[in-house]
N, C-alpha and C positions, 0 to 999 in steps of 0.2 A: 198794279194796285197802289192807292196810296194811303189804304186804309190804316188810320192811327189808332191802337189799341188804347184801351182804357188805361191798363200801367204805363207805357209811353205821357201818356195827358197827365196825368196824375204826379210823374216826375217833373213834368216842367212847370207844374204849377206851384208843386210841393217847394222847388228852391226857389222861386221869388215869393211867396208866400212865407215860407219860414224866415228867409231875409228881414221882410218886415213887420213879422210879428213882434207886439208889445207886450203880453202877456195871456194869461188864461183866466177863463170863468167858468163855476157851476151852477148851476140852478139849484137853488135851497128853497125853501119852505118856513116862514115866519111862526111864530105858534099861534098868531093872529090868521095863519092859512092863505098872506099875502107870500108870492114869489119875491125873490131877489137874487143878487147875484154875487157869489163870494170866489175870490180868487187874486191874482196880485197881476202887477205890473213889474216889468223891468226896465229901467230907465238906467243906462249909464252902465248896466252891469250892476246896478244894485237893485233887488227885488223889495218892493213895496204891495207888503197885504192889504188888500181893500175888499168895501162891500159895494154893491152897486143898488140903491133903490129907487124906483120909478117914484115920479115928484107928485103925491097927492093931492098938493095944494097948488096947481099950477093955476095962474092969473096974468092975464096981456101974454107978453113973450119972455115967459119963464122958461125953464130948462124940461124935456121930461123925465130925464132921469138924474140922481144926485150919485158922486162916487165919494166914498170918506174913504181915508187912510184907518186900517186898524192901528191902533194905539193900545198899550197894554198899561 
C-alpha cells in the first residue's frame, strides 16, 4: 500500500514553501470597516513592515491591491 499520510505530505510541502516565503500578513479592519493586511516582507535578511490595501479607485489597467512600507 502506497498511501501517503497527511503529516508526510505537509513535511514535503512545508520545506519548499518555507524556502520561498517572503513575508507574513494578518487581516485587520480599518475604522471605516474596510479590511487591510498588516505584516512584513523579508528581503535579503531585512524585515520591512508594510500594509496592503485594496485599490478602491481602479480605472483601466490599475492594480487591485497596493502595498505601502510602514514609516515612522
